[in-house]
Every structure is written in structure tokens, then in C-alpha cells.
N, C-alpha and C positions, 0 to 999 in steps of 0.2 A: 597551306595544304595543296599538294600537287593535284591537278585536275586530271587524274588518270583516265577517267571515263571519256572525257572530252578528247584527250590525246588519242586514245584507242579508236574512237569513232572517226576522228579526223583522218588518222592514218589509213583506216579501212576504206575511206572514201577517196584515198590517194590525193588528199588536199594538203599542201605544204603550209608550214607556219607563215611563210612569206605570202602565200595566197590569202590566208585569213587576215593577216596584217594589212595587206593592200585593201581588202574589202572593208576593214574597220577604219582605214585611213590612219593607221599608226605604223611605227617601224616594226620590223620583224623582231628586234630585240625587245621592244615593249610588249609585243604579243607573247614572246617566249617567257617573259617574266610573269605574265598572266597565267599561262599554262602551268608554270612552276609554282604558282601560288605566292609569288613575291609581291605581286600587285593584284588588288581585288578586281575581279571582272564585274563591271556594272550591269545592272538589269538590262539596260539598253544594249550593251555588248552581247550579253547572253542571248537576247532575242535575235540580234543580227547573226550571230554565229549559228544558232539553230536554223535560221532561214537559209544560210549558206550551205549548211550540211544537209538540208532538207529533212530535218527531224523535229520531233516535238521537243520543246525546251526541257521538259521533265527527263528526257533521255540523257542529257548531258549535264544538267545542273542538279547535282545530288543534294545540294542544300535545300532547305525549305524555300521555294521560290517566292512565296508570299512575304516571308521575312526579308529576303534580299530586296525584293521590289519595294516593300514598304519603307525599308531603311533608306534606299536610294531616293525614294520620293520625298521622305522627310528631309534628307540632306538637300535635295533640290529646292524644297520649300524654304528652308532656312537661308540658302544662298539667294533665292529670289527676294525674300523679305529684306535682306541686307542691301541688295541692289536697289530695291525700291526706296529704302531709307536714304541711300546716297543720292539717288535721283531727285527725291523730294527736297533734300538739302540744297542741291545744285539749283533746282527751280526756285526755291525760296531766296537763295542768294542772288540769283539773276533778277528776280522780280524786285527785290529790295534795292538792288543797284540801279535798276531802270527808273525807280521812283525818285532818285536823288539827282 
């Protein structure tokens, strides 16, 4: 879904896609895909964009912000749990190799 509200506010502030992309540390093409709705804008990115545009998050993020934020937090938790498992395995392997 195209983020028309975001696009409109960004343009009214005379901020280019390239400016936002630079601020987010992504390519202009990647940012364009986010505005076009081809790539999901993360909760973190929404917050950064709102800060750059100097507006409340609710003004640009028409979706339920809590749902977006909770989903991205849940995804982050799953990612971190997997990372912890891998690190624990690595530690266990390292410990068992040092014992021999």
C-alpha cells in the first residue's frame, strides 16, 4: 500500500527521497520502495522519519502504530532468540573442544 500521507508531508516539507534515504542510511531506491509500499517500513524507520519530518508518528503512519510496533518487536525477539541459541551452541562447542 502506497504511503500517500507520508509522501505528501515529505514533499510539503521540501525533503527529497534521497534526503530521507541518507538519514535512514539506506539507498534512495530502497526508500522509494518503502514509500511505494513494496517494502515494509519498520517501526524504527517510522520513528526516524517522523523525527526528520518534525511531526508526530501518528501523522504519517496511518496503520495502527501499536500493531506495527508490536509485530516488529515480536520479530526482533524471535531473531534475538535464534541468535542466542546459535551463540550458546558455539560456546558449548568451544567449551567441549577446550576440555579435550
